[in-house]
C-alpha positions as CSV (number, residue, x, y, z in Angstrom):
1,M,-4.1,103.4,30.9
2,G,-5.4,102.6,34.3
3,A,-2.4,101.7,35.8
4,L,-0.9,105.0,34.6
5,V,-3.9,106.8,36.6
6,W,-3.2,104.6,39.6
7,V,0.5,105.4,39.7
8,M,0.2,109.2,39.2
9,T,-2.4,109.3,41.9
10,G,0.1,107.7,44.4
11,L,2.9,110.1,43.1
12,A,0.7,113.1,44.0
13,L,0.1,111.9,47.4
14,W,3.7,111.1,48.2
15,H,4.3,114.9,47.9
16,F,2.8,115.5,51.0
17,T,5.3,113.3,52.9
18,V,7.5,116.4,53.2
19,F,5.4,117.5,56.0
20,L,6.1,114.2,57.9
21,P,9.2,113.3,59.9
22,D,11.5,111.0,57.7
23,R,11.0,107.7,59.5
24,F,10.0,105.7,56.4
25,W,11.9,102.7,55.5
26,G,14.3,103.6,53.1
27,G,13.6,107.3,53.7
28,I,11.9,109.4,51.1
29,V,12.5,106.6,48.1
30,G,10.8,104.0,50.7
31,A,7.8,106.3,50.9
32,F,7.7,106.8,47.0
33,M,7.9,103.1,46.4
34,G,5.4,102.6,49.0
35,A,3.0,104.8,47.5
36,L,3.5,103.7,43.8
37,V,3.1,100.1,44.8
38,G,0.5,100.6,47.0
39,A,-1.8,102.5,44.8
40,F,-1.0,100.0,41.9
41,L,-1.8,96.9,43.6
42,F,-5.0,98.3,45.3
43,G,-6.2,99.7,41.8
44,L,-5.8,95.7,40.7
45,L,-7.4,94.4,43.7
46,I,-10.3,96.6,42.9
47,H,-10.6,95.4,39.2
48,L,-9.9,91.9,40.4
49,G,-6.6,91.7,38.4
50,S,-7.5,93.7,35.1
51,I,-6.5,97.2,34.2
52,P,-9.2,99.2,32.6
53,G,-8.5,100.5,29.5
54,Q,-8.9,104.2,28.2
55,D,-12.4,104.0,27.3
56,D,-13.3,102.7,30.9
57,M,-11.5,105.6,32.7
58,S,-13.2,108.4,34.7
59,L,-12.6,110.5,37.6
60,L,-13.4,107.9,39.9
61,S,-10.5,105.8,38.4
62,A,-8.2,108.2,40.3
63,L,-9.9,108.2,43.8
64,E,-9.6,104.4,43.4
65,A,-6.0,104.6,44.2
66,L,-6.2,106.9,47.1
67,P,-6.5,104.1,49.8
68,G,-3.9,102.1,48.5
69,A,-1.1,104.9,48.3
70,V,-1.9,105.6,52.2
71,I,-1.8,101.9,53.0
72,G,1.5,101.7,51.0
73,M,2.9,104.8,52.5
74,G,1.7,103.6,55.9
75,V,3.2,100.2,55.6
76,A,6.7,101.9,55.0
77,W,6.1,104.3,57.7
78,L,5.6,101.6,60.0
79,A,8.6,99.5,58.9
80,G,10.9,102.1,59.2
81,G,10.0,103.1,63.0
82,R,10.3,99.4,63.7
83,G,14.1,99.9,62.5
84,E,15.0,102.7,65.0
85,Q,16.6,102.0,68.2
86,P,15.3,104.1,71.3
87,S,18.1,106.4,72.5
88,H,18.6,106.7,76.1
89,G,20.5,109.9,76.1
90,L,23.7,108.2,76.1
91,T,25.8,109.5,73.2
């Protein structure tokens, strides 16, 4: 149950990427994957590799995934920015 909450939190944050320029590695799908994978891995890291069950859930469980989703999207953003070649106005 904890993994579902973490992934849904990442999905909720991913929706806000429409306000950013599309410089993510893999485009909007790269941002999506970065948010989901980052939220899931950060939740696992906090709980030392175990996934909490339904009885162990609270509102705090959703907040645990926020930093991971932001980090995951940040990695996708930086990876996408590195692949761009600077344009010198010569087209």
